[in-house]
N, C-alpha and C positions, 0 to 999 in steps of 0.2 A: 619843966622847962624844955628838956630835950624832947619830950613827947610832943610838945607843941611844934618844935622845929621839924621833927620827923613828919608830923601830921601836915604841916605847911608844905613840906617838900613833896609828900605823896600827892597832895591836892594839886600842886603846880604840875607834877608829872601827869596827872589825870587830865588837867586842862590842856596841856600840850598834846597829849595823845588824842584827846577828843577832837582837837583842831586838825589833826592829820586826816587826809582823805582816805577813804576805804581802799581805793585802788590807786596806786601810784603810776603815773604815766611813764612808760619806759620806751625809749627809742632803741631799736636794735638794728645795727648796720652791719652789713657784710661787705668787706672790702679786703683787697690784697695790699699789703704794705710792700715796700721795696725789699724788706728782709725776707718775706715769704716767696719772693720770685724764684730764688734758687730751689726752694722746696718743690714748687709747682713744676719747674723745668726738669728737675730730677725725676719727678713722678711721670712726666710725659716720656722722658727718655727710657725709663724702666718699662713703661707700657709698650713702647715701640720695640724695645729689645725683646720683650716677652712675645709679642706678636710675630716678629720675624723668626725667632727661635722656634716657636710652635709651627709656623709655616714650613720652615726647613725640615723640621723633624717629620712632619707628615709627608712631605715630598720624598725624603730619604726612606721612609717606611714603605711607600708605594714602590720606589725603585728597587729596594731590597726584595720585596715580594716578587716583582717581575723577574729579577735575576735568579731568585730561588726556583721559580717555575722553569726558566730556561735551563737551569742546571739539571733539574729533574728530567726534562725532555731530552737533554744530551745524554744523560745516563741511560735512559730507556733506549735511545738509538744505539748507544755503545754496546748494550747487551744484545740487541737484535741484529744490527749490522756493524760488527766490529771493523770490517774492512773499510767501510765508508768513513768511519770516524778516524781511523788511522790515516787514510788518504787526506782528509781535511786537516788533521793535525800536522801532517808533514808539509803540506802546502803553506800553512800558516807559519810554521816554524822556519821555513826557508826565507820567506819574504812576506811580512804581514801586509804591507801596502799592496803588493801584487795580489794577495788573497782577497783583499777588499774589492779590488778592481774586477777580479774573476767572479766574485759573488754578484756584483752589480751587473756584469755582462750576462751571467746565467739567469738572473732575475728578469732582465730586459728581454732575453730570448723567450723565456717562459711566459711573459706577459704578452708577447706578440703572437705566440702560437695559437691561442684560442681565437684571436681576431682573424687570423688567416684561415682557420678551419671553418669559420662561420660563412666565409665568402663562397 
């Protein structure tokens, strides 16, 4: 008796399984829910922060390289012309604003000399 019930149950399962289609249609949707908005916003903020940080790091690396070159040049001049470097240091120590004006004046005079010699 139980064997007949089991056999009937198995045959009903086979009938049900045979009626199922081979491939089930599946709809797959991509959408952002309101809950995921903060996650996407956080990702964008992290990306922008990383981009700005990388840009600033590269800029500071270039500036540091330029300052290192200037430091080496000053050390070379200090070894070859110690009097000129001590003169420049004393002018800058007295009044740094006046030193900047003096440099601009000397550069302007130097830039006008070649144009006067060409005439």
